[in-house]
Steps between C-alpha positions, in 0.01 A plus 500: 500500500775746597695428185199573282444831677865599458496399136182701446663803660803473271274468197308809609823696525618382157170611346514831686858561384405428140210746521722763664755470223222553245418828673172377646378785721258279693784266588711786626209636706461154652871498587481842664187410695668182632833651605473877542408506872771259622752681278405827663529353848841350414624833359392672818744276690790663316404867460398788722146577392190364330542748218850378425378140518232582240769643271711188536206275417414706192862483386488124554195459277672701227804274533279192480341620174833583341664181626236247398646436153830388654360318807642148481274340765793371705284588800123544531354817358401608851849448640647696209262792558565512874877483443476802269308683771745402775799617296342833417370557853837406648675749270251771595541418868876530478460835326284613794756371749238269645584152373711245688608171337237243595772234523624677815159505669446144612370623834704248700526748787123552516287259703217336308269570795509807724710428809236663721278197439738281704557491877843494663507119494442496124138385518212682330376793706250579226452197271367531145127561490288207389297563185198335665201543273675767295675308226769704319289519183207637700718756671646618169151562366458763774577847361650626823734202520609549143574869561705409807689239305567742215638761743717234662644403161588863434688513831710190433873548430547530120655156447228325704230693317647404163526130583151466650352697208653262248410187695155582640367766262658412165493125580861423409695203630827540687719446192318772307534744791873430526532564127306827508671644810842340442518352850585155637240240592602529866461877492161471329380250759606713799351819357171326423481351849561839663238668284234232548556497876437873520192482280358210697549702818287778352221250426531353849460846651199560276338174619585579864327837473170335411 
């Protein structure tokens, strides 16, 4: 079953790529609708403002259009697009004096869980909240919870925000994330764990406030 779904996905991308190369405007609109928001969120991880992020995303789409004739499909179309965005956003971030190499931001000195949640003997002083009847999917359908989660993502350190955006918003696997951000698998794993821990804490607090 899984193999058929993966094969179908690859076929869809091949058809989409063929239509894009023919200049099919509907195909390009579909591509923008699918990827624009996660691209914008990823760009925001590198640059200083939403306006600059918008500029980077627009530049990326121009680069995609001009680069399609020479795209060799050595990676997926999505990975290629996000790599273009990451390179352009990284360059813009360096120009702004904001960007730090993600490879240096593994977060090894940062605890995955806030130290205040442990007592002196290392036991939980405030254990993780149980979801109880509020399954994660149900919580995420709540507008207030989604707004809290969105704010929390904006407050993540840039490298953590970039990794969790690619994994949990764009739906990439770890290898694709490493390719886009040019980081090691270990670095990717640590950054993702830090980010998810912080976001889960926000949802726990939301549930606890009910």
